[in-house]
C-alpha positions in Angstrom: -35.4 -19.8 33.1 -36.9 -18.4 29.9 -36.3 -14.9 31.1 -32.7 -15.8 31.7 -32.2 -16.9 28.1 -33.8 -13.6 26.9 -31.7 -11.5 29.2 -28.2 -12.9 28.2 -28.2 -11.5 24.6 -29.4 -8.1 25.9 -26.6 -8.0 28.4 -24.0 -8.9 25.8 -25.4 -6.2 23.4 -25.3 -3.6 26.1 -21.6 -4.1 26.5 -20.9 -3.2 22.8 -20.8 0.5 21.8 -22.0 0.6 18.2 -19.7 3.6 17.4 -16.6 2.9 19.5 -16.6 -0.9 19.6 -15.8 -3.6 20.4 -17.4 -4.8 17.1 -18.6 -8.4 16.8 -17.1 -10.3 13.8 -19.9 -11.9 11.9 -20.3 -15.7 12.4 -17.6 -15.8 15.1 -17.0 -15.2 18.8 -14.3 -12.6 18.0 -14.6 -8.9 18.8 -12.7 -6.1 17.2 -11.6 -3.1 19.3 -11.3 0.5 18.1 -8.2 0.9 15.8 -5.2 2.6 17.3 -3.5 5.0 14.8 0.3 5.5 14.6 1.7 8.7 16.1 2.9 11.5 13.9 1.2 10.0 10.9 0.3 11.8 7.6 -2.7 9.6 6.9 -5.3 8.0 9.0 -5.9 4.3 8.3 -9.6 3.9 8.2 -10.3 0.3 9.2 -13.8 -1.1 8.2 -14.9 -2.8 11.5 -18.4 -4.0 10.7 -21.0 -4.5 8.0 -22.7 -1.3 9.0 -19.5 0.6 8.6 -19.0 -0.9 5.1 -22.5 0.1 4.1 -21.8 3.7 5.2 -18.7 3.9 2.9 -19.6 5.5 -0.4 -16.7 3.9 -2.2 -17.8 0.3 -1.3 -20.1 -1.1 -4.0 -23.0 -3.2 -3.0 -21.6 -6.3 -4.7 -18.3 -5.9 -2.6 -20.1 -5.7 0.7 -19.3 -9.2 1.8 -15.6 -8.8 0.8 -15.5 -5.5 2.9 -16.8 -7.1 6.1 -14.0 -8.3 8.5 -13.6 -12.1 9.0 -11.4 -14.1 11.3 -11.0 -17.9 11.4 -9.4 -19.6 14.4 -9.1 -23.0 12.6 -6.8 -21.7 9.9 -5.4 -18.7 11.7 -6.7 -16.4 9.0 -7.4 -12.7 9.5 -9.2 -10.5 6.9 -9.6 -6.8 7.2 -10.5 -3.9 4.8 -9.3 -0.4 5.0 -8.8 3.0 3.2 -6.8 6.1 3.9 -7.7 9.7 4.9 -5.7 12.9 4.8 -5.0 13.8 8.5 -5.3 17.5 7.7 -8.5 17.6 5.5 -10.1 14.4 6.4 -10.7 13.6 2.7 -10.2 10.2 1.2 -6.6 9.7 0.0 -6.3 6.8 -2.6 -3.0 5.1 -3.1 -1.5 2.6 -5.7 -0.5 0.0 -3.2 0.9 -3.5 -3.6 1.7 -6.0 -0.8 5.3 -4.9 -0.9 4.3 -1.4 0.2 3.0 -2.7 3.5 4.5 -4.0 6.7 1.9 -6.4 8.2 2.3 -7.5 11.8 0.5 -9.9 14.1 1.0 -9.0 17.8 4.0 -7.0 16.8 5.7 -9.8 14.8 6.1 -9.1 11.1 4.3 -11.4 8.7 7.0 -12.1 6.1 4.9 -13.8 3.4 1.5 -15.1 2.4 0.0 -11.6 2.7 -2.7 -11.0 0.1 -3.7 -7.4 -0.8 -6.7 -6.8 -3.1 -7.5 -3.3 -4.4 -11.0 -1.9 -5.0 -12.6 1.1 -6.7 -9.8 2.2 -9.2 -9.4 6.0 -9.5 -6.9 8.4 -11.1 -5.7 11.6 -9.4 -4.3 14.9 -10.7 -0.6 14.7 -11.2 2.3 16.7 -12.6 4.8 14.4 -14.3 8.3 15.7 -14.4 10.6 13.8 -16.8 14.2 14.6 -15.9 16.4 13.4 -18.8 20.2 12.9 -18.7 21.8 15.2 -21.3 25.4 13.9 -21.0 27.3 12.9 -24.1 27.1 9.2 -23.4 23.3 9.2 -23.9 23.9 10.1 -27.6 26.9 8.1 -28.6 27.0 4.8 -30.6 25.0 3.3 -33.4 22.0 2.7 -31.1 22.2 5.5 -28.6 20.3 5.5 -25.3 18.4 8.6 -26.3 16.6 6.6 -29.1 15.2 4.2 -26.5 13.9 7.2 -24.5 12.3 8.6 -27.6 10.6 5.3 -28.5 9.3 5.0 -24.9 8.0 8.6 -24.7 6.2 8.3 -28.0 4.3 5.2 -27.1 0.5 5.8 -27.3 0.1 4.0 -23.9 2.5 6.4 -22.3 0.9 9.6 -23.7 -2.5 8.2 -22.6 -1.2 7.5 -19.1 0.2 11.1 -18.9 -3.0 12.6 -20.4 -6.0 10.4 -19.4 -9.3 11.0 -21.3 -11.1 12.1 -18.1 -12.4 15.6 -17.6 -12.2 15.2 -13.8 -8.5 14.4 -13.8 -6.1 17.3 -14.6 -2.5 16.3 -15.5 0.5 18.0 -17.0 4.0 17.1 -18.1 7.3 19.0 -17.6 10.1 17.7 -19.9 13.6 18.6 -18.5 17.1 17.9 -19.5 20.1 18.1 -17.2 23.9 18.4 -17.4 25.5 21.0 -15.2 22.1 22.8 -15.2 18.5 21.9 -15.6 16.5 23.4 -18.6 13.4 22.6 -20.5 13.8 20.0 -23.2 13.6 22.8 -25.8 16.4 24.7 -24.0 14.0 27.2 -22.4 12.7 27.6 -18.9 10.6 24.7 -17.5 6.9 24.8 -18.4 3.8 22.6 -18.1 2.6 20.8 -21.2 -1.1 20.2 -20.9 -2.0 18.2 -24.0 -0.9 15.0 -25.7 -0.4 16.7 -29.0 1.9 19.4 -27.6 3.7 16.7 -25.6 4.5 14.6 -28.7 5.5 17.7 -30.7 8.0 18.7 -27.9 9.5 15.2 -27.8 9.7 14.8 -31.6 11.3 18.3 -32.1 13.7 18.5 -29.2 14.8 15.1 -27.9 18.0 15.2 -29.9 18.9 18.8 -29.1 20.6 20.4 -26.1 24.2 20.8 -24.9 26.3 17.9 -23.9 28.2 17.7 -20.6 28.8 15.7 -17.5 26.1 13.9 -15.6 25.1 16.2 -12.7 22.4 13.7 -11.6 22.2 14.6 -7.9 22.0 18.3 -8.4 19.4 17.8 -11.1 17.2 15.8 -8.8 17.8 18.3 -6.0 16.6 21.2 -8.2 13.5 19.2 -9.3 12.3 18.4 -5.8 13.1 21.7 -4.1 13.0 24.6 -6.6 11.0 23.5 -9.6 7.7 23.9 -7.8 8.4 27.6 -7.2 9.1 28.4 -10.8 6.8 30.8 -12.6 3.9 29.0 -14.2 4.5 25.8 -12.4 3.7 27.1 -8.9 0.3 28.4 -10.0 -0.5 25.3 -12.0 0.2 23.0 -9.0 -1.7 25.3 -6.5 -4.9 25.5 -8.7 -5.1 21.7 -9.2 -3.6 20.3 -6.0 -1.7 18.0 -8.3 1.1 15.8 -6.9 4.6 16.2 -8.5 5.9 12.9 -9.8 9.6 13.0 -10.8 11.0 10.4 -13.3 14.8 10.8 -13.4 16.6 8.9 -16.3 20.3 8.3 -16.7 22.7 5.9 -18.3 25.6 6.0 -15.8 26.9 7.6 -12.6 26.7 11.0 -11.0 29.8 12.6 -12.5 30.5 16.3 -12.0 34.2 16.4 -13.0 36.5 14.4 -15.3 38.6 13.2 -12.3 35.6 12.1 -10.2 35.8 8.7 -8.5 32.9 6.6 -7.2 33.8 7.4 -3.6 33.5 11.2 -4.3 29.7 10.6 -4.7 29.2 9.5 -1.1 29.0 13.0 0.5 27.0 14.3 -2.5 24.5 11.5 -2.2 24.2 12.1 1.6 23.3 15.8 0.9 20.7 14.8 -1.7 19.1 12.3 0.6 18.8 15.1 3.2 17.0 17.2 0.7 14.7 14.4 -0.3 13.9 13.7 3.4 13.1 17.3 4.0 10.7 17.3 1.0 8.7 14.5 2.7 7.7 17.0 5.4 5.7 19.1 3.0 1.9 18.8 2.8 0.9 15.5 1.2 -0.2 16.9 -2.2 3.0 18.9 -2.5 5.4 16.0 -1.8 7.4 15.0 -4.9 7.5 11.2 -5.5 10.8 10.3 -7.2 11.3 7.4 -9.6 14.8 6.6 -10.9 15.7 4.8 -14.1 19.0 3.4 -15.1 19.4 2.7 -18.8 21.6 -0.3 -19.4 23.2 -2.9 -17.1 23.4 -2.6 -13.3 27.0 -2.6 -11.9 25.8 -4.3 -8.7 22.9 -6.6 -9.7 22.5 -8.1 -6.2 22.5 -4.8 -4.4 19.3 -4.4 -2.3 18.2 -1.2 -0.6 16.6 -3.3 2.2 20.1 -4.1 3.5 21.0 -0.4 3.8 17.8 1.4 4.9 19.0 2.0 8.4 22.3 3.6 7.4 23.8 6.5 5.5 25.8 5.9 2.3 29.4 5.0 2.8 32.1 4.2 0.3 31.8 0.5 0.9 28.0 0.5 0.7 27.8 2.7 -2.4 30.8 1.6 -4.4 32.1 -1.7 -3.0 35.5 -2.5 -4.6 35.1 0.5 -7.0 35.5 3.2 -4.4 38.8 4.5 -5.9 37.9 3.9 -9.5 37.5 6.9 -11.9 34.0 7.3 -13.4 34.6 9.1 -16.6 35.7 6.7 -19.4 36.1 3.9 -16.9 33.4 2.9 -14.4 30.6 4.3 -16.5 31.6 1.8 -19.2 30.9 -1.0 -16.7 27.2 -0.1 -16.2 24.9 2.1 -14.3 25.0 3.1 -10.6 21.9 1.2 -9.5 22.9 1.5 -5.8 22.5 5.3 -5.7 19.4 5.1 -7.9 17.7 2.8 -5.4 18.8 5.0 -2.4 17.3 8.0 -4.1 14.0 6.3 -4.9 13.8 5.0 -1.3 14.0 8.5 0.1 11.8 9.9 -2.6 9.0 7.4 -1.8 9.1 6.0 -5.4 10.6 3.1 -7.2 13.9 2.4 -9.0 14.2 0.5 -12.3 16.9 -0.8 -14.6 15.7 -0.7 -18.2 17.5 -2.2 -21.1 15.0 -1.3 -23.9 12.2 1.1 -24.6 9.6 -1.4 -23.4 11.1 -1.5 -20.0 11.3 2.3 -19.9 7.6 2.5 -21.0 6.7 0.4 -18.0 8.3 3.0 -15.7 6.1 5.8 -17.1 3.0 3.6 -16.8 3.8 2.8 -13.2 4.4 6.4 -12.3 0.9 7.2 -13.7 -0.5 4.2 -11.8 -4.2 3.9 -11.1 -4.9 4.3 -7.4 -7.6 2.6 -5.4 -10.1 3.9 -2.8 -9.9 0.9 -0.5 -8.2 -2.4 0.0 -8.9 -5.8 1.7 -6.0 -7.5 3.4 -5.7 -11.2 4.3 -3.0 -13.1 6.1 -2.6 -16.3 8.1 -0.7 -17.3 11.2 -0.5 -20.4 13.4 -3.9 -20.9 15.0 -2.1 -21.1 18.4 -1.8 -17.3 18.2 -5.6 -16.9 18.1 -6.0 -18.4 21.6 -5.6 -15.0 23.2 -6.2 -11.3 22.4 -3.8 -9.9 19.7 -3.3 -6.9 17.5 -3.3 -6.9 13.7 -1.1 -4.1 12.5 -0.2 -2.6 9.1 2.2 0.2 8.2 3.1 1.9 4.9 6.6 1.4 3.7 6.3 4.3 1.1 4.1 7.1 -0.1 3.5 8.5 3.4 3.7 7.9 7.2 0.7 5.9 8.2 0.0 2.8 10.4 -2.6 1.3 12.6 -3.0 -1.5 15.2 -6.4 -3.3 15.4 -7.1 -5.0 18.8 -8.8 -8.4 18.3 -10.3 -10.4 21.2 -11.3 -14.0 20.7 -13.7 -15.6 23.1 -12.1 -17.5 26.0 -15.0 -19.9 26.3 -16.3 -20.9 22.9 -15.2 -21.0 19.3 -17.7 -20.1 16.5 -18.8 -22.7 13.9 -16.1 -23.9 11.5 -16.1 -21.5 8.5 -16.4 -22.6 4.9 -13.7 -22.0 2.4 -14.8 -20.2 -0.7 -14.4 -22.0 -4.0 -11.2 -21.1 -5.8 -10.0 -18.9 -2.9 -8.0 -19.0 0.2 -10.5 -17.0 2.1 -13.1 -18.5 4.4 -16.6 -17.2 5.3 -19.0 -17.9 8.2 -21.2 -20.9 7.5 -24.4 -19.0 8.4 -27.2 -19.3 11.1 -27.8 -23.0 10.4 -24.4 -24.0 11.7 -24.8 -21.7 14.7 -28.2 -23.2 15.5 -26.8 -26.7 15.1 -24.2 -25.9 17.7 -26.5 -24.1 20.2 -29.7 -26.1 19.8 -28.4 -29.3 21.5 -27.1 -27.2 24.4 -30.4 -25.3 24.8 -32.3 -28.6 24.5 -30.2 -30.1 27.2 -30.7 -27.1 29.5 -34.5 -27.3 28.9 -34.5 -31.0 29.6 -32.6 -30.5 32.8 -35.0 -27.7 33.8 -38.1 -29.8 33.4 -36.6 -33.2 34.3 -37.4 -32.9 38.0 -41.0 -32.0 37.5 -41.5 -34.6 34.8 -39.9 -37.4 36.8 -42.0 -36.5 39.9 -45.2 -36.6 37.9 -44.1 -39.8 36.3 -43.5 -41.4 39.7 -46.8 -40.2 41.0 -48.7 -41.7 38.1 -47.0 -45.0 38.5 -47.4 -45.2 42.2 -51.1 -44.2 42.1 -51.9 -46.9 39.6 -50.1 -49.4 41.8 -52.0 -48.4 44.9 -55.3 -48.4 43.0 -54.9 -52.0 41.8 -53.9 -53.2 45.2 -57.1 -51.8 46.8 -59.3 -53.6 44.2 -57.7 -56.9 45.0 -58.3 -56.7 48.8 -62.0 -55.8 48.4 
């Protein structure tokens, strides 16, 4: 019997491949299978499947080891996994500035709509080329408090210049300042060029923000040039190649795409479709060459309730883009109502960036800071479902909404026979952790004791009966003699 008890753990261990899985989840009876990557992905989602795997990851600090280790709790339906990203081509780590909104999290194929917690770890900056594409139309300069003054105040913020030019010798960044009307030129009126220092950057903004020719708002063609041709311009192509810096475009306008005086809102539908095609094609470039596009509308949104999530699966139409304003003239009419936030959101969606509406220079400053966001080497993810869904094998999945194509499904197999000890909730946190060996021993020890008792019960009872019956016979013989 003792040999049987020793053999069982060995047999279980023999069924687990330490490299390919399944991997036992600490303090539980769950096992994690080898992650399944999404097809045609740009990035590999590197899931940390065990404590040994976490130890082997250079970016995981010793004090974060317990957070890195996967944990699953059947009692609360909680699943906790850690992961990072790798470039499919080079195999190098690829940090991202993710929030929970950037992920689609699924449990057995069903989306988890809320209660997803994403925690970033190991902050890091990467080399970037920031391209500020500024609306040069006349409306930006008119009035007692023109929009261009808000742009100037935002660009001159110390926090913005520090974000563009971080004090880190390992991070190489540059800024290209552009102005667009019917063509795109440098802020000083010359060809586009890379600014490599904060001092030169502030000098350029201070000296040339009020200059330039006025004209109509050729927003779409300005963005198209920036994402398709700018990277091939003299000086910029070599700068990007030497530093493998990612282009980050920040397009700023105060109205609508407006190419002619007689343009109506509905005229922009075909133009926007063409631009979205160009943006989609740009996302097929190698990762470090893909431009990420942020759009900013200065002023008030014409359609404040418009949400890109309602239109992701469709191309722009007059109704979707303009609503009741499809036949309304833009110049001197619709542009006075507000900014075209619908097309700005569509552009940011295809450009894998974000769209903002900014009413003052502080709101605009936030856009620049977000575009220069700190990235993180790895993340831990936590979500909860009904414990009922932990009674059979399932897959935990995650997929990127933006930045790149990447996704993974992690097979999880609970025991069909026995639950692990009830986990303990960490103070001040929603996360639970295994209670340790004491709880496991408290569960197993009575079972082992019962088995041992049953094993020796027959022999013990037999010996006990012999002892009693021998004494009884011995006394009986003494009395007869």
